[in-house]
N, C-alpha and C positions, 0 to 999 in steps of 0.2 A: 531531874530524873529521880524517881523513887528507887529504893534498894532492889525491889523486884525487877524493875526494868534494867537496872545496871547489871544485875546478875545474868539476866537473859542475854544482853549484848555481849557480856564476857564469854558466856558459853558459846555463842555463835562464832566469835573471833577465834576461840581455842579450837573449835571444830574445823575451821578453815586453815589451821596451821600456825596461827600467831601465838606467841608465847608471852606470858606476863613476866617481863624481866627488866633489868636496869636500862636506862637510856644510853645512847651512844656516848663514848668518851674518847678524848684524845690522849689519854694517859696509857700509853703502850710502852713495852720494853724496847729501848733503843737497840736497833740491829736485828730484832726478831720480826718475823712475819706477824702482823696483827691478827688477833683472833676474836670471835664473838662480836661484841659491840665496840671493840677498840678501833680507833682510826690512827693512821700514821701519815703525818704531813710529808715526810720524806718520800714514802711510796707514792702519795698523791702527786707531789711535785714532779717526780720522775715520769709518771704516766702522762701528765700534761705536757712536759717538755718534749717527750717522744712524739706526741701528736703534732705539736707546733713545728718541729723539725721536718716531719713528713710533709706537712702542708707547704712549707717554704720550698723544699726541694721540688715537689711536683709543680708548684707555681712557677719556679724559675725555669723548669723545662718547658712548660707551656708558653711562657713569655718569649723565650728564645724561638720556639717553633712559630709562633704567630708573628714574629718580627721578620719573617721571610727567610730565615736561615734554612738551607736545604743540603748542606754538605758537612756532615759530622763524622764521616768515616775516613778511610784512607783516600788518598788523592785519586787513585784509579777507580775505586768503587763509587766515589762521589761524582766522578765525571763520566762514567760509562753511559753510553747511549744504547737504547734498544733499537732494533732495526727490523724491517720487514723482510721476509725471505723472498718476496716478489720483487723487491727493489734493493738488491745488495749494494748498489752504488750510493744510495741515499740514506746515511745515518739519520735517525729521527730523534728529535728532542721530545721525550715523554714527560717533561716537567710540567706541561700544561695540557689540559684536555683538548683533543682535536678530533675532528671527524675524518680527517684525511692526512695523507703524508704531505709535508711541505715540499714545494717544487725545488728542483735543483737546476740552476742555469749555468750554461757554459760561459766562461769568462775569457776575455782577451785582454792582454796587456803587453803589446809589442812596442818596444822602443828600439828603433833601428837607425843605422847610418846608411844612407843611400848616396850614390855618387852619380853625377851627371856632368856632361861636357857643356860648359857655358862659353858664350862669346862675350868678350869685353875689349875695350879699346885701351891700349897702353902706349903712351907717347905717340899718339897718332896712328898706331898700327893695330889692326884687328887681330886679336889672339883668341885661341880656343884652348881651354885648360880644364882639368877635372876639378870639380867643386863638390865637397861633401855637404849633405843636408841631414838634419835630425828629424825623424818622422816618428810620431806617436799615434798608435791606433789602439784604443782601449775601451772596454765597457766601463760605464760610470760605476763607482764604488757603491755597493748595495748596503753597506754598513759603515757607520762612522767609528773610527778608532782613534788612538792617540795621535795619529798623523794630522788630524784636523782640529785638535784641541788648541785653544788659544787663538782661533781665527777671529778677525774683527767682526762685530755684529753687522748684520745687513743694514746698510745705510745708503739711501738714495743719493745723498749729496756726495758721499765718497765715490759712488759709482759715476756721478757726473765728472768728478775730477779725474777718475781713472780712464775715462773714454775721450778725453780731450785729444784733438789731433796732435800728432808729433811733429815738432819742428826738427827736420832732419839735420843731424850733424854730419861730419865727414864720414864717420863709420857707417851710419845708417844709410847715407846716400850711396855708398859703394855696394850695398847689397844687390846682388844680381841673380835673377832667375831666368835669364835669356838662354834657354836650353838649346843646345845645338843637336842636330839630328844624329850624327854619328859619334860613336865612342872613340876616344883618342887616348894615346899614351903620352903623358907629359904635356908639353905645350906645343901648339902648332900655330904658325903665323898664317893669316889669311890674306891673299892678294886678289884684287879685282882686276878683271881683264875685259876688254871690249868683246861683245858678242859678234861672231862672224855674220856677215851680211846674208849669207846663204842659209842661216839657221832658221827653221820654221818650227815653232813649238806645237806640240800636239793639241788638238781641240779639247777643251775641258767641258764644253757644253755643245749640244747639237743645235742646228738651226731650227729644227722642229720644237725643241724645248724652249728656245728663246721666244719663238712666236707664241707658244702657249702662255708663257709668262706675261708677255705684253698684252695679249687679249684678256687675260683674267684681271690684270691691273686696270684696264679701261672699263671693263664691266663693273668692277668694284666702285669706280668713280661715279658711274651713272646710277647704279641701283642701290647703293648704300644709303642709309638714313642721312638726310642732310644735316640733322641736328648734331652738333658737336658733342664731345664727351662732357659728362656732368659730374659734379662733385657728389659722391655717394657715401659720405661718411655717416649721414643720418637721414632717415626718411622724412621728407617735408610734406608729402601728400597725405591723403587719408590713410590711417593705419587700420589694422584688423579690428582694433577696439572701436574706432569710429564707425566702421562698416557694421559692427555688431548692433548698433543702435537703430539701424534703418528698418523700415517695415516693407520695403520694396521686395517683390518676389525675385527669385533668381539671383539675389545678392547674398554673398557670404555673410552669415550671421554667427554670433558667438563672441565670447571674450576670452582671449588668451592672456592670462595674467600670471606673472611670477613663475614662469616655467624655467627650470634649470636642469641641465643634463650633466650628471656627474658619474664617474666610474663606480661600478659596484664594489663594495668593500664589506668585509665581514669582521673588521677589526674595530674595536671601540676607540673613540678619540683619545682616551687616556691609557691606551694599551702600553704595557711596560715592555722594555726591550727583552728579547729572548735569545736563546743560544742558536748558533749557526756554525757549520763546519765548512772550511775552505780547503780544497785540494788543489795543489799546484805542482808544477814540474820545473825543475831548474834546467833551463835550456843550454846555458853555457856555464863552464866552471866558475863558481862564484864563492865568495867568502860567506860563512854562516851569518856573521853579524850584519852584513849588508842585506842579505835576504830577509832577515828578521826585521830590520828597521823599515824596509819597504812594505812590510805587512803588519804594521801597527804595534810593534814592540818598542818600548821606550829604552833609553840607554841603560837604565838600571835593570830592566828585565833582561836585556842582552847579556850584561855582565853576569847576572845571577844564573842564567841558563848555561853559559859557557863554563862557569865554575862547576855547576852541577854535572855537566857532561864530560868533564875533563878525564875521568877515569874510564868511562865506557865508550866515549866517542871523542877522542882527543883531537882529531883533525878539525881545523878551523876552515877548511876548504871543502865545498860540496861539489862532487864531480857532476858532469852533465848527465841528465837523466834521473837525478835524485828527486824523490817525491817527498812532499811535506803535507802533513794533515794538521791543520790548526783549528782547534775548537775555540770559538769566541763566546763570551757571555757578558752580561751587563756588569758594569762597574758600580760599586757602592758609593763612589765619591764623585762621579761625573756622568754626564749623559752620553756615554760612549761605550763601546765594547772593548774588552780586554782579553788577551789570550788566556784561556783556562788550561789548555793542553796543547802540546806540540809533539808530533811524532815524525821521525826521520826514517825513510826507506831508501836504500840504495838498489840500483838495478843490477841484477845478475844476468849478463848477456848470454852466457852459456845455457842457462836454464830458462831464460826469458821470463824471469819473475822479479818481483820487488820484495826485498828482504828487509824486515824490520830491524833497525839498528839501535834505536833508543827512543824513549818517551820521557818528557818532563811534564809535570802537572802542578798547578797552583793549589796550595793548601789553604785552609781557612785562615792561617796566620799571614798570608801574603807571601809565602816563600815557594820557590820552585824546587821540587824534589823529583827523584827518579820514580817513574811509574811503570805499570805493566802495559803491554801493547793493547791498544783498543781492539774491538772486534774486527776481524778480517773483512775486507771488502774487495771487490774487483775494481781496480783503478780504471777510470775512464781515459779515453785517448786525449780528450781536451780537459783543460783546467775547469773546475766547477766550483760553485759556491751555493750553499743552501740558502734559499730565499725565505726569510722570515719577514712578513709584511710589517710587523711592529718595528723592525730594525731599519727599514728604508729611510734614508736621510732626505733632507730637502735638496733641491737642485743646487742651491747655493753651497751647502756643506759638502755635497758629493763631488762637485767640481774641485773644491779645495782639497778633499781627500785624494782624489785621483791625480791632481796636479802635483801635490807633495810626494806622492808615491813615485812619480816619474821625475823628481828633482827639479821641477819648475820653480823659479824664484817667485816670491810673493807678489812682486809687482806685475809679473806676467799673468799670474792667476787672477789678480784683481782686474786687469785689463780684459781678460777673456770673459769674466763674469759681466763686466760693464758693457761689453759688446753685444750681449744678448739680453740684458736685464730689461730693456724696454719692450721686448716682445714676449719674454718668458717670465712667468710668475716664479721667482726664485725661492719663494717660501713653500711651494708645493713639493710633495714627495716625488722622487723619481720612480720609474717603473723598471722592472727587471728587463735588461736588454738595451736600455738607453746607452748611448755611446758618444765618444768624442774623438776627433782626429785633429792632430796638430802638426804643423810643419814649421821648423825654425832653423836658423843657421847654427852651426856648432859654436860652442863658447869660444870667445876670442881670448887673448892673453890676459884680459882682466875678468874673464869668466862671464862676459855679457853675450847673450844671444839675441837675435832679432826675430820676432814673430812674423811669419809669412802668411799663414793660413790657419783657420780654425773651422771645423765642421762639427756641429752639435746635432745629434739625432735624439729626439724625445718622442717616444711613441712612433707614429708613422710619418712625422714631420722632420725633415732635415734642413737645417739652416747653415749656410755657408758664407764666410766672410773672407775676402782676399785683401792682402796688403797692396796698396798702390800709392805712388808718390806723384803729385802733380808738378807742373813746371815751377811753381813758387817754392818748392822744397817742403811742402806740407804732406805728411804721411797720414793716411787714415785707412779704415777697413770697410770694404763695400761688398754687398751681396751681388749675385750674378746680374741683377738689374741696375747695378751702379748706384745703389742706395745704401747709406749707412743704417745700422740697426737702431739709431737714435730717434726718439720721438720728440716733438716739440712740447708735449705735456707729459708730466710724470703722473702715473696712476696712483701712487701711494706716497703723497708728499709730506712725510713726517719722518723724524729720525727713527731708524730701525724698521720702517715700513708699517709698523703697527700690526695688530692681530685682527683679522676680519671677524666681526661679530654679527653684522647684519648686511645682507645684500640689497641691491636695488630691486624694487618691485613691491607688489602688494603684500602686506603682512598684518598680523594682529599687533596693534600699537602696544608697547610694553607698559604705558601709563594709562591710556584711555581704554584699553582692552577692546577696541573696535578695529575693523578691517580698514586700513588706510594705505595709500601709496607711499612707500619709502623712497624719497626722491634722490637718494645717494647711497653711499656705502658708509658703514660705521667701522672705523679702525681704532681699536682699543689700545691705549698706551697710558703710562703713568702721567699723573698731573704734572705739568711743567715741561713735558717733552716738546722740543722745538718743532714747529710746523713751517714748511717751506712753501714758497710760491711754486706751483706746478710748472710754470713756464713764464717767459718774459711777458710782461703786460703792465696795465695801469689799474690801480685800485679805484673802484667805483662805489664801494660801500664799505664802511669801517666803523660800526657801532652796534648797539644792542638791537636784536631783531626777534622779539617775542619768543616763540618756542626754540629758536636757534641759539638763544643767549647771545654772547658776544660773537659777531659774525663778520667775515671779510668776504667781499666779492671782487674778483679780478677779471678785467676784460682783456682778451688776447686778440690776435689778428684773425681774420677770416671768420668772424662771427662766433668764436669760442669764448665761453665764460666759465670760471671755476668759482665755487663757493666753499667756505670753511666755517663750520659751526661749532658751538659749545666751547669756545676758547676760554681759558682761565684769565688771560690778559693779552693785550696787544703789545707790539714792539714800539717803543718810544721813537718818535721822529717820523713815523709814517702817518699818512692821512689820505683822504680822498684826492685823487689826482697824482699821487706818488707813483713813479715808475719803479717796478721791481724786476729783478732778474731771476731766472730759473735757479732754484736752490737757495735763494735768499730767505732768511728767517723773517716771518711776518707775524707770528704769534706763537702761543703755547697751549698745549692740550689742557682741557678742563672739563667741567661738567655743568656749565651754566645753561639756563633755559630748561626745557623739558628733556631731562636726561636722567638716566638711572646709574650713571657711572662715568668716569673720565674716558673720553674718546674724541676722535675727530670725525665729524660728519662731513664728508667730501662729496661735492656735486660737480657735474660737468653739464653745461648747456651748449647746444649748437644751434645757432639761429633762433634762440629762445626756447628750444625743445630740450627737455631733460633726457639724458641718455645714461646708460650704465657705465660708470667710470672704468670698470674692470674689463669690459668686453668691447666697447665701442672702438671702431677702427680709427686710429689717429694718424695724421700725416707724418711722414718722415721729416727729420730735421735737416738732412743734407743729401744732395744728389750730385753725382759726378757730372760735370759739364759734358755736353755732347761731343765736344772736340776730342775727348779722350776715349771715345767709345772703341775705336779700333785697337788702340794701344792696350786698353784694359782687357779687351777680349783676348789679346795675345798673352797677356800676363796670366789670365785664368787658365788658358790652354796649357801653358808651361807648368803652372803649379799642379794642375790636374795630372799632367804627365808624371811629375815627380811623385805624386801620391799613389800612382799605379805601378811604379817601377819595383823590380825585385831589389831586396837589400843587397848591399855590398857583400862579397864572399867572406871577408874578415870584418866582423862587426865589433866596434868598440863599445857600443851601448846596447847590444841585444839584451832584452830585459833579463836582469838577474832575478829569476824566480817569479816573475809575473805576479 
């Protein structure tokens, strides 16, 4: 650049505000604010550190927020619920977006002592005396709390062991449900006397009715189809799929493939547990700690709450009519709900109002502290619980939760589950309103009770099982048709039952990406999980089978066959022709053959036809001999009478706090 051009550029720079001065320098006076072209490393370092500190603080706040924390104020403010003015009874959880209020269901949890006059023989004499019975009528728990923590994993083999018939000992054989018609005081001896010869009993049926009955029976004999009953567990004739291939007119055409009916749901499969509030009434004077334990509070929680309340609510006894409001929320350490807040209201009879006495709430540090009263509500007449679909437990865990709430021992709960496990998918979620009824004898001196009856209502279906002892001293439970709930094949024959990944029917094959018939069900489990024989039978195939990988086929009676595919390995000592028993380990879960992950591919064939293992009707395993028909009918009538009786005036076990 020549001097003329340099001068021209300098003039332009000066015109825009630039000065011709010395370069920047770090030589500044310590402690003074830098001026002009001076730089201070101390001031620069302070500015940079201030910015870094701000970034770290903001980052920490955002990190905690995105980790799911939502309670960082006082206990009351953190746990307060918004509510709708249209539904004052139903506090609503506003922690998640929702287009509607969550439903509130009435709950029932009655544990009562009932008394009945029974007839028994003592030293050759017939005696009538009063006998107490324990009756439980409750809705199944709609949320899992600490009551059901630590329950054993769902295991079909354990269920088999729990449902084995009982060999009656002396105590079990003495259980008596022979209910006498009249109520008595104390014990009464019964004497038999000859009927007077002149006594003529009243007619129980008219001659005309008897004639009509005989005539209808004769007509049924002549006009009914001569063909006897048929075994209808699986269709052996042309199916709708077969008819769909015909070209004949007036013949049903079309193919019905892979059609499944499931209840409507709006909850994602991986939905997280949410909050729900339980409102209950103390029916009889009860201790606070007993009420809390029955409603999902651990021993440590009970101690902490009683310590917190000692200055504002020192009484450890809750009078009859006391109301409790318990807000439950998800635990950060387990798959269950824990009490976030508990409020106590006592009833003022003179004003007919419920007065708030105290509230405790759980802080972020896991401590219970005193809190303000939650928003006022109008208490319902019946106990209620907010239904959060994400909180609904499986049938298996709900029965455990309900049983422990009513002080049933673990062995009794396991037997109850085993009694229904063959007909009920224990891994499915319950529905609000599902219920259970139980009748048992009161605990003896050793604390042991005898189970007499269980009724389980799921949806619109009620299943009933009655205790009955045959002449050989064997006790089992039978439905009203004299059949046990046991099936001769297990539908999910592996430890834990597995997780259903693919159903029976046509699907897009996960490897070949084409539409193919899936001939069984896929039950996912860890590699090495034991696989059991679904029923007694003989092994007819025991080696590699192309896409199935390591496969076992077992032949059972009456034309039934079961298949087990993708095994990681077989059990040593078994081979083709080996006899196996139901529940015997025959192999281990793997991913051999055409498989995308470890699972058991389980099939059932009936007379060579593949059927859906989860829905096909299977024969019962045990039926009460016909010779016991009249005696069993009498036992059912007596137990039904006990289930309908009013409770005794003075109850020892009227539910403390439901």
